[in-house]
C-alpha positions as CSV (number, residue, x, y, z in Angstrom):
1,X,117.5,99.3,109.9
2,X,113.9,98.2,111.3
3,X,115.3,98.1,114.0
4,X,117.3,101.2,114.2
5,X,116.0,105.0,115.1
6,X,115.4,105.5,111.3
7,X,113.3,102.6,111.3
8,X,110.3,104.1,112.5
9,X,108.3,104.7,109.4
10,X,109.4,101.4,107.6
11,X,108.1,99.4,110.1
12,X,104.6,100.4,109.5
13,X,105.5,99.8,106.1
14,X,106.9,96.6,106.6
15,X,104.2,95.3,109.1
16,X,101.4,96.4,106.5
17,X,103.4,94.1,103.8
18,X,103.6,91.3,105.5
19,X,99.8,91.1,107.3
20,X,97.2,88.8,105.9
21,X,93.9,90.7,104.4
22,X,90.5,88.0,102.9
23,X,87.7,89.2,104.1
24,X,84.3,89.9,103.2
25,X,80.8,91.3,103.8
26,X,79.0,88.8,106.0
27,X,81.6,86.2,105.7
28,X,80.2,82.7,107.0
29,X,76.6,84.5,107.4
30,X,75.6,81.7,110.2
31,X,78.1,83.9,112.4
32,X,76.0,86.8,112.0
33,X,72.6,85.0,112.2
34,X,73.9,83.8,115.7
35,X,75.1,87.6,116.6
36,X,71.7,88.4,115.4
37,X,69.8,85.6,117.4
38,X,71.8,84.9,120.3
39,X,73.1,88.1,121.5
40,X,71.7,91.0,119.9
41,X,68.6,90.7,120.5
42,X,68.1,88.6,124.1
43,X,70.5,91.7,125.4
44,X,68.1,94.0,123.6
45,X,65.0,92.6,124.6
46,X,66.4,92.5,128.6
47,X,66.6,96.4,128.6
48,X,70.3,96.6,128.6
49,X,71.4,100.2,127.0
50,X,74.3,99.9,126.1
51,X,75.9,97.2,124.0
52,X,80.0,97.1,122.7
53,X,81.0,94.8,120.1
54,X,84.9,94.3,119.2
55,X,86.2,93.2,115.7
56,X,89.9,92.3,116.5
57,X,91.4,91.9,113.2
58,X,89.2,93.8,111.3
59,X,90.9,94.0,107.8
60,X,89.2,96.2,105.2
61,X,85.9,96.7,107.5
62,X,83.4,94.0,105.9
63,X,82.9,92.4,109.4
64,X,82.6,95.1,111.5
65,X,80.1,96.9,109.0
66,X,78.4,93.4,108.4
67,X,78.0,93.4,112.5
68,X,76.8,96.6,112.0
69,X,74.0,96.3,109.6
70,X,73.2,93.0,111.6
71,X,72.3,95.2,114.7
72,X,70.7,97.9,112.6
73,X,68.3,95.1,111.0
74,X,67.3,94.7,114.8
75,X,66.1,98.0,115.4
76,X,62.9,98.3,116.8
77,X,64.6,95.4,119.2
78,X,67.4,97.5,119.9
79,X,65.3,101.1,120.3
80,X,67.6,103.4,121.2
81,X,70.4,101.8,123.0
82,X,73.6,102.4,123.0
83,X,75.7,100.3,120.5
84,X,79.2,100.8,119.4
85,X,81.3,98.9,117.6
86,X,85.5,99.0,118.2
87,X,86.9,97.7,114.8
88,X,91.0,97.0,115.7
89,X,93.7,96.2,113.2
90,X,97.5,96.1,113.1
91,X,97.5,97.3,109.3
92,X,97.1,101.2,109.0
93,X,96.6,100.6,105.2
94,X,93.8,98.6,105.5
95,X,92.1,101.1,108.5
96,X,92.2,103.7,106.2
97,X,90.0,101.8,103.9
98,X,87.7,100.4,106.3
99,X,87.5,103.9,107.7
100,X,86.7,105.5,104.1
101,X,83.8,102.5,103.6
102,X,83.8,102.8,100.1
103,X,84.2,98.9,98.4
104,X,83.6,97.8,94.6
105,X,79.6,97.1,94.1
106,X,80.8,93.1,93.3
107,X,82.0,93.1,97.2
108,X,78.8,95.3,98.2
109,X,76.4,92.4,96.5
110,X,77.5,90.2,99.2
111,X,75.4,92.2,101.8
112,X,71.9,91.1,101.6
113,X,69.7,93.2,99.8
114,X,67.4,93.6,102.6
115,X,70.2,95.1,104.7
116,X,71.6,97.1,102.0
117,X,68.4,99.4,101.4
118,X,69.3,103.1,103.4
119,X,73.1,101.6,103.9
120,X,74.8,101.6,101.0
121,X,74.9,104.4,98.0
122,X,76.0,103.3,94.9
123,X,79.0,106.4,93.6
124,X,80.4,105.9,90.2
125,X,81.2,102.2,90.2
126,X,81.7,102.1,94.2
127,X,79.5,101.4,97.0
128,X,79.3,103.8,100.2
129,X,78.4,102.7,103.3
130,X,75.8,105.2,104.8
131,X,77.2,107.7,107.7
132,X,74.9,106.8,109.7
133,X,76.5,103.3,109.8
134,X,79.8,104.4,109.7
135,X,79.3,106.4,112.8
136,X,78.5,103.5,114.3
137,X,82.2,101.6,114.5
138,X,85.7,103.4,115.6
139,X,88.4,102.0,114.0
140,X,92.0,101.9,115.6
141,X,95.5,100.7,114.8
142,X,96.1,98.1,117.7
143,X,98.6,95.0,117.9
144,X,97.3,92.3,119.8
145,X,100.8,91.4,121.3
146,X,101.1,95.0,123.1
147,X,98.5,96.9,125.6
148,X,95.4,97.4,124.9
149,X,94.2,100.9,125.7
150,X,90.7,99.8,126.5
151,X,89.2,98.3,129.9
152,X,86.0,96.6,127.8
153,X,83.4,95.4,129.2
154,X,82.6,94.2,125.8
155,X,79.0,91.7,125.2
156,X,81.0,90.2,122.2
157,X,84.6,90.1,120.7
158,X,84.7,88.7,117.0
159,X,88.0,87.5,117.0
160,X,88.0,85.6,113.5
161,X,90.8,84.1,111.7
162,X,93.3,86.1,113.7
163,X,94.0,83.3,116.1
164,X,95.3,81.2,113.6
165,X,98.5,83.1,112.9
166,X,99.6,82.9,116.4
167,X,101.8,79.7,118.6
168,X,99.5,77.7,121.2
169,X,100.8,79.5,123.7
170,X,100.4,82.8,122.4
171,X,96.7,82.3,121.6
172,X,96.0,80.6,125.2
173,X,97.4,84.2,126.7
174,X,95.5,86.3,124.0
175,X,92.1,84.3,125.1
176,X,93.1,85.2,128.8
177,X,93.0,88.3,128.4
C-alpha cells in the first residue's frame, strides 16, 4: 500500500511513526559552549556579516533554539550580523511542534536562566519562545538521503545523534556531501 499511488499521505504518517525524536534544550551543554567560544565569537570578531548554521535532525526544535539563544547571548559581539539557522528533520509532526515554539515549563527549565530573559514567555502551563528568536530559524522537512534544496555554505553544521541511524557507507557519503 505504501508504494502504491494511494499511499502518498500514508508514507508521511508511516515515516513520522518510525522516527526517533529524543531531544532537550542545551543537551550536552559543552557543545553550545564550544559553538559560542570556538565558532560564533571568532566568526563575529572577524567581521563576517553573514553567519549560517544548519541543524540536521532538529526534532522538536530544542537544538536550533539552543543555538539561537547561544548566538543571541553574543549580541554585543555579533552586532548586526545576518545570522540564520536552517533546521531540518524528516518528521513533519515534530517540525510543526518546533515551528510553534511552545514547550512544557519543565522542558523550558533546561534553558539557562540568563538566556531565558526576553526569550521565553509563560503562556498558561507552557513556555513560548519569543518571536524574535523563532525568526532566526527556518524549519524545513528534509530527508538526508534525498537531494538537498540548498547549496550552503554553512559556517557550522549540527548533525548530532543523526548519523548513528545509518550504516558506515551511508554515514561516509553524508559527511562527504
